[in-house]
Each structure stands twice: as structure tokens, then as C-alpha cells.
C-alpha positions as CSV (number, residue, x, y, z in Angstrom):
1,M,16.0,6.4,-21.4
2,S,17.2,4.0,-18.5
3,Q,14.7,1.3,-16.4
4,S,16.5,2.6,-13.4
5,S,15.3,5.7,-14.0
6,K,11.6,5.5,-15.6
7,T,7.8,6.0,-12.6
8,L,5.3,4.6,-13.3
9,I,2.4,6.0,-11.0
10,V,-1.2,4.5,-11.4
11,G,-3.9,7.1,-10.7
12,C,-3.8,10.6,-10.6
13,G,-5.7,11.8,-7.7
14,F,-4.1,13.1,-5.0
15,S,-1.0,9.9,-3.5
16,G,-0.4,9.7,-7.7
17,A,-0.4,13.9,-8.3
18,V,1.5,14.8,-4.8
19,I,4.0,12.1,-6.1
20,A,4.4,12.5,-9.8
21,R,5.3,16.0,-9.2
22,T,8.2,15.2,-6.1
23,L,9.7,12.3,-8.1
24,A,9.8,14.9,-10.9
25,E,10.9,18.1,-9.2
26,H,14.0,15.4,-7.5
27,G,14.6,14.7,-11.5
28,R,12.9,11.1,-11.7
29,V,11.0,11.0,-15.2
30,V,7.3,10.0,-14.4
31,H,4.3,8.1,-15.8
32,I,1.1,9.0,-14.3
33,I,-2.1,7.0,-16.0
34,D,-5.5,6.8,-14.7
35,Q,-8.2,5.1,-16.7
36,R,-10.1,7.5,-16.3
37,N,-11.0,10.9,-18.8
38,H,-9.7,13.3,-16.5
39,I,-7.4,14.2,-13.7
40,G,-8.2,14.8,-9.9
41,G,-9.3,11.2,-9.2
42,N,-12.6,11.7,-7.0
43,A,-11.2,15.5,-6.1
44,H,-12.1,16.1,-9.9
45,D,-14.4,19.6,-10.4
46,F,-15.7,21.3,-13.6
47,V,-17.7,24.5,-14.2
48,N,-21.3,23.1,-15.5
49,E,-23.2,24.9,-18.7
50,H,-24.3,27.6,-15.8
51,G,-21.1,29.1,-14.9
52,I,-21.2,26.8,-11.9
53,R,-18.6,25.1,-10.2
54,V,-19.9,21.3,-9.9
55,H,-18.0,18.6,-8.0
56,Q,-18.3,15.5,-9.9
57,Y,-17.9,13.2,-6.9
58,G,-19.4,14.8,-3.7
59,P,-17.7,17.9,-2.1
60,H,-14.6,18.1,-1.0
61,L,-14.0,20.8,1.5
62,F,-9.6,21.5,2.8
63,H,-9.1,21.1,6.2
64,T,-6.4,21.1,8.5
65,S,-4.1,22.0,10.7
66,N,-1.0,19.5,8.8
67,D,0.9,23.0,8.2
68,K,3.6,20.7,5.6
69,V,0.2,19.7,3.9
70,V,-1.1,23.8,3.5
71,Q,2.3,24.7,2.7
72,W,2.8,22.4,-0.5
73,L,-0.3,22.5,-1.7
74,S,-0.7,26.7,-1.6
75,A,2.7,26.5,-4.1
76,F,-0.5,25.2,-6.7
77,T,-3.4,27.6,-5.5
78,D,-4.5,30.6,-3.7
79,W,-6.9,30.0,-1.0
80,L,-10.5,31.1,-0.7
81,P,-11.5,31.0,2.8
82,Y,-14.5,29.4,4.3
83,Q,-15.8,27.0,7.1
84,H,-18.7,24.7,6.0
85,R,-21.7,24.4,8.3
86,V,-23.8,21.1,7.4
87,K,-28.0,21.6,8.6
88,A,-29.9,17.8,8.8
89,L,-33.5,18.4,7.6
90,L,-36.1,16.7,10.8
91,S,-39.3,15.3,9.5
92,D,-41.4,17.3,10.9
93,G,-39.2,20.2,8.0
94,R,-37.6,22.0,10.5
95,Y,-33.7,22.5,9.7
96,V,-31.1,21.2,12.6
97,T,-27.4,21.9,12.8
98,L,-25.3,18.6,12.0
99,P,-22.5,17.9,14.2
100,V,-24.9,17.3,17.2
101,N,-24.7,20.3,18.9
102,K,-26.5,21.6,22.1
103,E,-29.2,23.5,19.9
104,T,-30.0,20.5,17.3
105,A,-30.3,18.4,20.9
106,E,-32.6,19.8,22.4
107,I,-34.5,19.9,19.7
108,V,-34.4,17.0,19.4
109,G,-34.0,14.9,22.8
110,C,-31.0,13.5,23.5
111,D,-32.3,10.2,23.8
112,R,-33.1,10.0,19.8
113,I,-30.2,11.1,18.5
114,I,-29.0,7.7,17.3
115,D,-32.1,7.0,16.4
116,V,-33.2,10.3,14.4
117,F,-29.2,10.6,13.2
118,F,-26.8,7.8,12.7
119,R,-29.0,4.7,13.0
120,P,-31.3,5.7,9.8
121,Y,-28.0,7.2,7.6
122,T,-25.7,3.7,8.9
123,R,-28.2,2.0,7.3
124,K,-27.8,3.9,4.1
125,M,-24.3,4.2,4.2
126,W,-23.4,1.6,5.5
127,G,-26.0,-1.2,4.0
128,V,-25.8,-3.0,7.4
129,E,-26.8,-1.8,11.5
130,L,-25.9,0.2,13.5
131,E,-24.3,-2.8,15.8
132,Q,-22.6,-3.8,12.7
133,L,-20.1,-1.1,12.3
134,D,-16.8,-0.4,13.7
135,P,-17.7,2.5,15.8
136,A,-14.8,4.6,15.1
137,I,-16.7,5.4,11.5
138,L,-19.0,7.0,13.8
139,Q,-16.6,8.7,15.8
140,R,-15.5,10.8,13.7
141,V,-19.0,12.7,13.6
142,P,-19.1,13.4,17.6
143,V,-21.8,14.8,19.5
144,R,-20.7,18.4,21.0
145,D,-22.2,20.1,24.2
146,D,-21.9,23.9,22.6
147,L,-23.4,25.6,19.9
148,N,-20.4,25.6,17.0
149,E,-22.4,25.3,14.0
150,F,-19.6,24.3,11.7
151,Y,-18.8,21.0,10.5
152,F,-14.4,21.2,11.6
153,P,-14.5,23.2,14.7
154,N,-11.0,22.0,15.2
155,D,-8.6,22.3,11.9
156,T,-6.8,25.6,11.9
157,F,-7.6,25.5,9.1
158,Q,-10.1,25.7,6.2
159,A,-10.6,26.8,3.0
160,M,-10.9,25.7,-1.1
161,P,-8.3,25.5,-3.9
162,K,-10.0,29.8,-5.7
163,D,-10.5,28.3,-9.2
164,G,-11.0,25.0,-8.2
165,Y,-9.6,21.8,-7.8
166,T,-9.2,20.7,-11.0
167,A,-7.1,24.1,-12.1
168,M,-4.5,22.6,-8.7
169,F,-3.5,18.9,-10.6
170,Q,-3.5,21.0,-13.5
171,R,-0.2,23.0,-12.3
172,M,0.9,19.9,-9.8
173,L,1.1,17.7,-13.2
174,D,2.3,20.7,-15.2
175,H,6.4,19.3,-15.3
176,P,8.8,18.2,-18.0
177,N,9.5,15.1,-15.9
178,I,6.1,13.8,-16.1
179,Q,4.1,12.1,-18.8
180,L,0.6,12.2,-18.1
181,Q,-1.6,9.6,-20.1
182,L,-5.5,9.3,-19.5
183,N,-8.2,6.4,-19.9
184,K,-5.7,4.6,-19.9
185,A,-6.4,1.2,-17.1
186,F,-2.5,-0.8,-16.2
187,D,-1.9,-3.9,-17.1
188,K,0.7,-5.5,-15.0
189,A,2.6,-6.1,-18.3
190,V,4.5,-3.1,-18.3
191,E,5.7,-3.3,-14.8
192,G,8.6,-4.6,-16.2
193,Q,9.8,-1.4,-17.8
194,Y,10.2,0.4,-14.8
195,S,12.0,0.6,-12.0
196,H,9.4,1.7,-9.0
197,V,5.4,1.7,-9.7
198,F,3.1,3.3,-7.2
199,N,0.1,2.1,-7.9
200,S,-3.5,3.5,-6.1
201,M,-5.7,0.8,-7.9
202,P,-7.3,-1.7,-5.6
203,I,-5.1,-3.8,-3.9
204,D,-7.6,-6.9,-3.7
205,Q,-7.8,-6.4,-8.3
206,Y,-3.8,-6.3,-8.5
207,F,-3.8,-9.6,-6.6
208,D,-6.6,-10.9,-9.1
209,Y,-8.7,-11.4,-5.5
210,C,-6.9,-14.6,-5.2
211,L,-7.4,-14.1,-1.2
212,G,-11.3,-13.0,-1.7
213,E,-12.6,-9.7,-2.4
214,L,-12.7,-6.1,-0.1
215,P,-15.6,-4.8,-0.1
216,Y,-16.5,-0.7,-0.1
217,R,-19.5,1.3,-1.0
218,S,-19.7,3.3,-3.4
219,V,-22.1,7.0,-4.0
220,K,-24.5,7.2,-7.2
221,F,-24.4,11.4,-8.0
222,H,-27.6,12.8,-8.5
223,H,-26.9,15.8,-10.5
224,H,-30.4,18.7,-10.8
225,T,-30.1,21.9,-12.2
226,L,-33.1,23.7,-10.8
227,P,-34.6,27.3,-11.8
228,M,-34.2,29.5,-8.5
229,P,-31.5,31.5,-6.8
230,S,-31.1,29.1,-4.0
231,I,-32.3,26.7,-2.3
232,L,-30.8,25.3,1.0
233,P,-30.0,27.1,4.2
234,A,-26.8,25.5,4.5
235,A,-24.0,24.4,1.2
236,T,-25.0,20.9,2.0
237,V,-28.2,19.6,4.0
238,N,-28.7,15.7,5.6
239,F,-31.1,14.3,5.4
240,T,-33.0,12.3,8.1
241,H,-35.5,10.2,6.6
242,D,-35.2,6.5,5.8
243,Q,-35.3,7.2,1.5
244,P,-32.0,6.4,-0.2
245,Y,-30.3,9.6,-0.4
246,T,-28.3,10.6,2.6
247,R,-27.6,15.0,1.7
248,V,-27.5,16.9,-1.4
249,T,-25.0,20.3,-1.7
250,E,-25.9,23.4,-3.2
251,W,-22.6,24.2,-5.3
252,K,-23.4,28.1,-5.3
253,K,-22.7,28.1,-1.4
254,L,-19.2,27.4,-1.5
255,P,-16.6,30.5,-2.3
256,G,-15.5,30.7,-5.6
257,H,-18.2,28.5,-7.5
258,G,-20.7,30.0,-9.5
259,E,-23.1,33.1,-9.0
260,H,-25.7,32.9,-11.5
261,P,-28.6,35.2,-11.2
262,S,-31.5,32.3,-12.2
263,H,-30.3,28.9,-11.8
264,T,-28.6,26.9,-8.6
265,T,-27.1,23.4,-9.2
266,L,-27.6,20.7,-6.4
267,T,-26.1,16.7,-6.3
268,F,-28.2,14.7,-4.0
269,E,-25.9,10.9,-2.7
270,E,-27.5,7.4,-2.8
271,P,-24.9,4.9,-1.4
272,C,-24.8,2.1,-2.8
273,D,-22.4,-0.6,-2.5
274,Y,-19.7,-1.1,-5.2
275,K,-20.5,-3.4,-7.6
276,D,-23.6,-1.8,-8.1
277,N,-21.9,1.6,-9.1
278,H,-20.0,0.6,-12.5
279,M,-17.3,-0.9,-9.5
280,E,-16.2,2.4,-8.0
281,R,-14.7,2.1,-5.3
282,Y,-15.0,5.6,-2.5
283,Y,-15.7,3.7,1.9
284,P,-13.8,0.7,2.8
285,V,-15.6,-1.2,4.2
286,K,-14.7,-1.5,8.1
287,D,-16.2,-4.5,9.8
288,L,-16.9,-5.1,13.2
289,Q,-14.9,-8.2,13.5
290,G,-12.0,-7.2,11.7
291,I,-12.1,-9.3,8.8
292,N,-11.7,-7.2,6.3
293,L,-8.0,-5.5,7.3
294,Q,-6.9,-8.9,8.3
295,R,-7.8,-9.6,4.2
296,Y,-5.8,-6.7,3.3
297,Q,-2.9,-7.1,5.6
298,Q,-2.8,-11.0,4.0
299,Y,-2.3,-8.9,0.4
300,R,-0.2,-6.5,2.0
301,D,2.6,-8.7,3.0
302,M,1.9,-10.0,-0.4
303,V,3.0,-7.0,-2.4
304,P,6.6,-7.4,-4.5
305,A,9.5,-4.9,-3.7
306,H,9.2,-2.7,-7.0
307,M,5.3,-1.7,-5.8
308,T,4.3,0.5,-3.5
309,F,-0.3,0.5,-3.0
310,I,-0.6,4.1,-2.1
311,G,-4.2,6.2,-1.9
312,R,-7.2,4.6,-0.4
313,C,-8.2,1.7,-2.7
314,G,-4.2,0.7,-2.3
315,L,-3.9,0.8,1.4
316,Y,-7.9,0.2,2.2
317,A,-8.4,3.2,4.4
318,Y,-10.3,5.9,4.6
319,L,-8.0,8.9,3.7
320,D,-9.8,12.5,3.9
321,M,-7.4,14.5,1.4
322,H,-5.0,16.2,3.7
323,Q,-4.5,12.9,4.7
324,A,-4.0,11.2,1.5
325,I,-1.8,14.3,0.9
326,S,0.8,13.6,3.9
327,S,1.1,9.7,3.4
328,A,2.3,10.6,-0.4
329,L,4.7,12.9,0.3
330,A,6.0,10.2,2.9
331,A,5.3,7.8,0.2
332,A,7.8,9.7,-2.4
333,D,10.1,10.6,0.5
334,N,10.5,7.6,1.5
335,H,10.9,5.9,-2.1
336,L,14.2,9.3,-3.0
337,K,15.4,7.7,0.0
338,G,16.1,4.4,-1.2
339,F,16.8,4.9,-4.8
340,A,19.8,7.8,-3.8
341,K,21.6,4.9,-1.3
342,A,20.8,2.3,-4.5
343,M,23.2,4.4,-7.0
344,P,26.3,4.2,-6.8
345,F,27.9,7.7,-5.9
346,G,24.8,8.4,-4.2
347,C,23.8,9.2,-7.5
348,C,19.5,10.1,-7.9
349,N,20.0,11.6,-11.9
């Protein structure tokens, strides 16, 4: 196989898998590697010994108003409609609705919303005080003046993959032009073997941190199975206390995630610095001064022409699943257009 027809993709999450499938369908031979032992990136799920489907890296709830993304994904999965509800556990044991709606505000008091919901969460999730964080992060979960109970009330499509995310990824990667290798870390020495590299590794790590590190927050996931048929009033409950955990998810509350009659599985989330969690990077830190973004932009300016950085760590941006898919489709399309122009007579085979 000639170099000009081979593409390397580093990372088998949404960004990498979407690009791999798109290029493969256009006749490109794709080699996709991942240093983990599974496909699906952070959306990876599995069925435990009780027949309960668990998302290994916390709940992934698909929601979007992007019809193009829904249409593309629907080639690889059927869907189970689902509108997510979240409750918050107050110090007195009461459960209230999140995002804060009119009823929650009346119970807690409008003047206490920030101190009850936002300030303790910010300390745990981001490791800083509320005033040190970019306000755009908090604006992702607005306070509402109605009685809405849904967590994503404005998205036109909300559903879960019928057979889970891992099965959906398996179908995405099932193409003769896709070669998959797990437990394989990226090595710069192989770059010359490919015409292009789509890289989802941390961009600062690729450049050996020559401009300094880009900070990330991480999460430790604690999975527990209890001999109880059910325990929570909603699929996800957020904690308002000052203890380490931010939230807990009960998987049986999600459609297609198991119906064991006497056991239920919960996952508790404990935020931390990524260096305290085996270098697992989940959330880029948006500081108020924008220093981290400036450093990322300096790294971005150093990216060689034969490489495109993708995904959260490559773009140093928080991406919901539908955003990662949309971004990956655009990156693949741009690459194919450029590749076609570079080939003799416009041939791209």
C-alpha cells in the first residue's frame, strides 16, 4: 500500500471513529490505534454480571438538534427515546429538580441558588472558587423560571443507542478499509508511514510540553452494585454537600440498561486533577484570564501540515457527543476535498 493512500487515526472515540468510517467509505485505507483496551473512548459501555449496562466513564446521554448528526449515526444504531431528568439531594434529604426551575428556586430560595448548587459544585468539579472560573462554563446549566423537569429541554432529538454505545462503535468500525489496533500508544516514529494523521492525543503532550502543560480536570468513577431493585428517584442525582462526590447515576433508570429484579448498579463521580487519575484528561480548564486557551493556540500554530488534531484533548475544548461528531464529519470532509485536489486528475482512490 502506498503512503499516499494510508491514514493514521490516533484514538477510537467519537472523533476518531467517525473520521475512520467516513474516509473508509471514500476508499481510503485507515489504521486506527488506541492506547486503551477498548473502543468507544469515554463513551465505552459494558454489561456487568447482573445484566446491567454501565458506562465506564460516566453517563453519556445523547441529545442534539443537529439532524445531520442523527442521520449519520442512525446508520449504525436503532434508538430508544429518552429524556433525561436530574435531581439534586439537599442537606435535609429532600430531592429537587436540576437545572434549577421555578419550584426548586422556591424550595431553596432564590438568594441561595448560587451557594447551594453552583459554589460547592465548582470547588469539587474544577478545584477553584466560583469567581476564578470562566462564566461560560456555568452558563451551560441555566436557571429557569418555569416548571421544566428535563435536563435538555431544547434539543429536538434525545435518545439512547438501543444496544449501547460500544455496539454502535463496533458497527462503525466494521469496514474492510479500517484496521484497528488496541493497546497501542502513538509513536512519532511512524508518522512517515502515513499521508496524514488525525490525532486525538493531548496536543501539549505531542509537543513534549515545550510551551508548558495544559491543565485538565478528571473524574474517578466508583461503580457499586447493591442488592436492591431500585434506589434513586431519577437516573442521576447531584450532591450539594461539600464531600468529594458530585453526582451518582443509577443505570437501570436508563432505557435498555438492564432490568435485574433484585440488584441495581450505581456509579459515583469524584472529580480530581488529571495527574491524580492516571493522566486521564476529561475537561479542559477554562481559566478566567484565558491563559490556557492562549497556550493551546500557540500549540495549534505549531501543528505540521500532515496532521490534524481532533477531539477534546486535540482541540482543548469541551465537546458534547453531537459536537464531536459534527466536528469530525467536517474534518473528514475537508481532508477528502484537499486529498482529491492533490491527486492526479482529481483521483482519490
